[in-house]
N, C-alpha and C positions, 0 to 999 in steps of 0.2 A: 765852637758853640759853648756858651757858658754852662758849666756844670755837667757837660755831656761829652760825647765823643767828637773829635775833630773830624771834618769831612773826609780826610784822607787816612784816617786811622787814629790811634791813641795820641792825644796831644802830648807833646814833650815840652819840657821847660824851655823858655826862650832865654837867649844869652845876648849880652851886649859886648861887642868886641872892640869898641872904640868908634872913631869917627872917620869919615872919608871926605875929602875935599874935592869938589868938582873943578877940574881944570878948564882952561880956556877952550879946549876942543870938546868939552863935555865928558871927558874921561874921569873915572874914579879908580882908586887903588883899593882893593878889598884888603882889610888888615890881615897880616900874616897869621895871627891866631885864628881868625875865621877861616882862612884858606886851609890851614892845617887841620882844623876841627872838621871841616867838610870834605877834606881830601881833594880840594880844587887844585888844578894845575893849569899852566899856560895852555891855551887852545881849547879848554873846556867850554862848552856852550851853556849859556844861562838864558832862561826866560825872564824878561823884564815885565813885571806887572805893577799896576798902581791903582790906588783909589785916591780920594781927596786928602788922605792923611800922609801919603808917602809912597815909596817904591819898594817892591820886594823882588829879590833875585832868587830864582828857583832853578835847580839843576835841570837842564833840558832832558837828559836821559830819564830822570825820575818822573818828570811831568809827562813825557811821552808814554812811559810804561803805564802810569796810572790812567791816562786817557785811553790806551788800548784796552786795559782791563774794564774800564767803564763802558766803552763801546761794545765789548764782547758781552757784558752782562745785559746791556740794553737790547742787544739784538736777540737775546735768548728769552726776553720777556714776551709772553703771548699778548697779542692785541686784543682789546675788548670789543 
């Protein structure tokens, strides 16, 4: 959100780690600097999300934790 808080907490600076080429089978290689920065290892699960501008990869464990937190907060909100 411009000038405000990001939906999942304080917005952190974005980084560009290079490019990835889509192979014939639709696979990409995440640049090593990005894998190191994010602590990604072979076998890690990622959520693949997109909009009309591109694709985002989100660590599945992070996404699932945030969704559990959100669902817990929503279930504790009294109905009107």
